[in-house]
C-alpha positions as CSV (number, residue, x, y, z in Angstrom):
1,G,10.2,-7.1,7.9
2,N,10.2,-3.9,10.0
3,A,12.9,-2.3,7.8
4,V,10.8,-3.0,4.7
5,A,7.7,-1.6,6.3
6,A,9.5,1.5,7.5
7,T,11.0,2.1,4.0
8,A,7.6,1.6,2.4
9,G,6.1,4.2,4.7
10,W,8.9,6.7,4.0
11,L,8.5,6.2,0.3
12,G,4.8,6.6,0.4
13,N,5.2,9.8,2.4
14,L,7.7,11.0,-0.2
15,V,5.3,10.3,-3.1
16,V,2.5,12.2,-1.4
17,S,4.7,15.1,-0.5
18,L,6.0,15.4,-4.1
19,T,2.6,15.2,-5.7
20,F,0.2,16.9,-3.3
21,L,0.5,20.5,-4.5
22,S,0.5,19.6,-8.2
23,L,-2.7,17.5,-7.7
24,I,-4.4,20.3,-5.7
25,D,-3.8,22.6,-8.7
26,A,-5.0,20.0,-11.2
27,L,-7.9,18.3,-9.4
28,G,-8.8,20.6,-6.5
29,E,-8.9,19.6,-2.9
30,S,-11.7,17.1,-3.0
31,G,-10.4,15.4,-6.2
32,T,-6.9,15.0,-4.7
33,F,-8.2,13.4,-1.5
34,A,-10.6,11.2,-3.5
35,L,-7.6,10.0,-5.6
36,Y,-5.5,9.2,-2.5
37,G,-8.5,7.5,-1.0
38,A,-9.1,5.4,-4.2
39,I,-5.4,4.4,-4.1
40,G,-5.7,3.4,-0.5
41,I,-8.8,1.3,-1.2
42,A,-7.2,-0.4,-4.2
43,S,-4.1,-1.2,-2.0
44,V,-6.3,-2.9,0.6
45,I,-8.1,-4.9,-2.1
46,F,-4.7,-5.9,-3.6
47,I,-3.2,-6.9,-0.3
48,R,-6.2,-9.0,0.8
49,A,-6.2,-10.8,-2.6
50,R,-2.4,-11.4,-3.0
51,V,-0.8,-11.6,0.4
52,P,-1.3,-14.9,2.1
53,E,-2.5,-15.1,5.7
54,T,0.2,-16.3,8.1
55,K,-1.5,-16.6,11.4
56,G,-1.3,-20.1,12.8
57,R,0.8,-21.5,10.0
58,T,4.3,-23.0,10.1
59,L,7.1,-21.5,8.1
60,E,7.0,-24.5,5.8
61,E,3.3,-23.9,5.1
62,I,3.9,-20.2,4.4
63,Q,6.8,-21.1,2.0
64,A,4.5,-23.6,0.2
65,A,1.8,-20.9,-0.2
66,I,4.3,-18.4,-1.5
67,T,5.8,-20.7,-4.1
68,R,2.5,-21.8,-5.6
């Protein structure tokens, strides 16, 4: 799990680094940060809706929730 999280972090940083200057030219500073903020909010909404809560559950219960 830690390796997946670290890889996702690195890939996210890569995407921001590759797109930042182009977006500044196209959208301006406030537009660029608004876009990144909107992506962050959309990510939180997606995770809350699609990732099951695992606190206090057994592995069998988690597996059953995933396969539904």
